[in-house]
C-alpha positions in Angstrom: -10.6 2.0 -3.6 -7.8 1.9 -1.1 -7.8 -1.9 -1.4 -7.4 -1.6 -5.2 -4.6 0.9 -4.9 -2.6 -1.2 -2.4 -2.9 -4.3 -4.6 -2.0 -2.3 -7.7 1.1 -0.8 -6.0 2.1 -4.3 -4.9 1.7 -5.9 -8.3 3.3 -3.1 -10.2 6.4 -3.5 -8.1 6.4 -7.3 -8.4 6.0 -7.8 -4.7 4.2 -10.7 -3.0 1.9 -9.9 -0.1 4.6 -11.3 2.2 7.4 -9.1 0.6 5.2 -6.0 1.0 4.4 -6.9 4.5 8.1 -7.1 5.4 8.7 -3.7 3.9 5.8 -2.2 5.8 6.6 -4.1 9.0 3.2 -5.8 9.2 2.0 -9.3 8.6 1.0 -10.9 5.3 -2.5 -11.3 6.8 -2.7 -7.5 7.3 -1.9 -7.0 3.6 -4.5 -9.5 2.6 -7.1 -7.7 4.8 -6.2 -4.3 3.2 -6.4 -5.8 -0.3 -9.8 -7.4 0.4 -11.2 -4.2 1.9 -11.7 -5.6 5.4 -9.7 -2.8 6.9 -7.4 0.1 5.9 -3.9 1.1 6.8 -3.3 3.2 9.9 -1.4 6.4 9.9 1.9 4.7 10.7 1.5 2.4 7.7 0.4 5.3 5.5 3.7 7.0 6.3 5.6 3.8 5.4 3.8 3.7 2.0 5.1 7.2 1.4 8.6 6.3 2.4 8.7 3.2 0.2 6.6 4.2 -2.8 6.6 8.0 -2.6 2.8 7.9 -2.5 1.0 10.4 -0.4 -1.8 9.5 2.0 -4.2 11.3 -0.3 -3.1 9.2 -3.2 -3.4 5.9 -1.4 -6.8 6.9 -0.1 -7.9 7.8 -3.6 -8.3 11.5 -2.9 -5.6 12.6 -5.3 -4.5 11.0 -8.6 -1.4 8.7 -8.2 1.7 10.1 -9.8 3.7 6.8 -9.9 3.2 3.2 -8.8 6.9 2.4 -8.8 9.0 2.2 -5.7 11.6 5.0 -5.1 
C-alpha cells in the first residue's frame, strides 16, 4: 500500500524517481525500493513527504484517506 501511494504521489505530480529523490534528499534507488515495496520510508522521510506534499504519515501509510495528491 505504501509503495502504491508513493508512486501515485510521484506520478500525480509529474515527478521522475530522480526528481522525487532530490526533493526528499535520498537516492533514486531508495525511491525505486519504496515503490517496489522492498522497504518503507523512515520517520525523517515521512516528515519530508509532509513538508513537500502536505500528506500526513497516516495518509502515506494508508491508515487515513489521502486528502490531496498534489504538492503544496
